[in-house]
C-alpha positions, -999 to +999 in steps of 0.1 A: -178+616-746-181+622-708-200+653-697-185+678-671-209+680-641-211+713-621-187+701-595-161+695-622-162+658-622-169+640-655-202+621-653-198+584-664-230+565-670-229+527-661-248+498-670-255+470-644-256+431-643-266+409-614-248+377-612-264+350-587-239+340-559-251+303-560-240+293-593-213+265-595-194+285-619-196+321-602-158+323-594-151+315-630-176+343-639-162+368-614-127+361-628-139+364-665-163+393-665-136+420-659-123+409-695-155+423-708-153+456-689-173+446-659-163+453-624-179+445-590-200+476-579-184+492-549-218+505-537-231+469-531-238+466-495-216+436-489-204+406-510-229+377-508-223+352-481-225+313-484-239+314-521-268+335-510-276+367-529-262+384-559-230+401-570-237+434-587-213+441-616-210+475-636-194+489-666-192+521-684-219+527-709-199+544-735-169+517-733-151+515-765-157+483-787-189+477-766-207+457-792-178+432-798-174+430-760-209+421-757-207+395-783-177+380-767-196+380-733-225+361-748-200+337-761-185+333-727-218+328-712-229+301-738-196+283-727-205+284-691-240+271-700-222+242-718-200+234-690-230+233-667-246+207-691-215+186-694-212+185-657-250+173-655-243+149-683-219+129-660-247+115-641-278+117-662-274+086-684-259+066-654-289+075-631-313+067-659-297+032-666-295+026-629-332+033-624-343+012-655-321-019-641-338-014-606-373-012-621-365-044-640-353-060-608-385-049-590-407-064-617-388-099-612-394-096-575-430-089-580-431-120-601-413-139-575-438-127-549-468-137-570-454-171-576-447-175-538-481-164-528-499-184-556-520-215-544-502-239-545-469-219-541-447-222-572-415-221-551-390-230-580-404-204-602-402-178-572-366-188-569-359-183-605-375-149-606-360-136-572-324-142-584-325-117-612-347-096-591-322-093-563-295-087-589-316-059-603-315-042-570-279-047-563-264-041-597-276-006-602-252+008-574-221-007-593-237+002-627-243+037-616-206+041-604-191+025-634-212+047-659-203+079-640-166+070-641-166+062-677-186+094-686-165+116-664-132+107-684-151+117-716-165+150-702-134+160-685-116+162-718-145+182-734-145+204-703-108+212-707-115+223-742-141+244-731-119+261-706-093+268-732-120+285-754-130+305-724-094+315-721-093+327-755-126+345-753-112+365-723-079+373-740-097+387-769-118+408-745-089+420-725-072+432-758-101+452-768-101+470-735-065+480-739 
């Protein structure tokens, strides 16, 4: 188990983990890592400020149930990555569709410009092409907002399930530490 040092104190070996302070879910991690035996290293100069730097965590090397705790920790970290991906998915498809509509609008406006600068000018064609072109520049704003709102409703339900899964994982880890 732990060896006794010459000064009478037991030697405890630690393993260390660095946690970037700029992550969106850093507070969730700081709340959950103690469930896997980690705690903030008191020898770290000072806590990171304004999302810069790293949190240094440590736990005993010879902790009981270390293998199972590590497995649960990896499962937790995968859940956090999934939360990040879900958060990004709120805007990804909305952005793509808005950009595509904007590009189509630009193509129509280019056609209208060529029709207007043609010799002789093709004014009726320029007007017919300009209307969907301007719409293609205006609609993306509303399309983006609508798609983000729609996707957010779906994603929030999935994120709630993921948070519940994280709670279960942390509860299992806490029971192993007792």
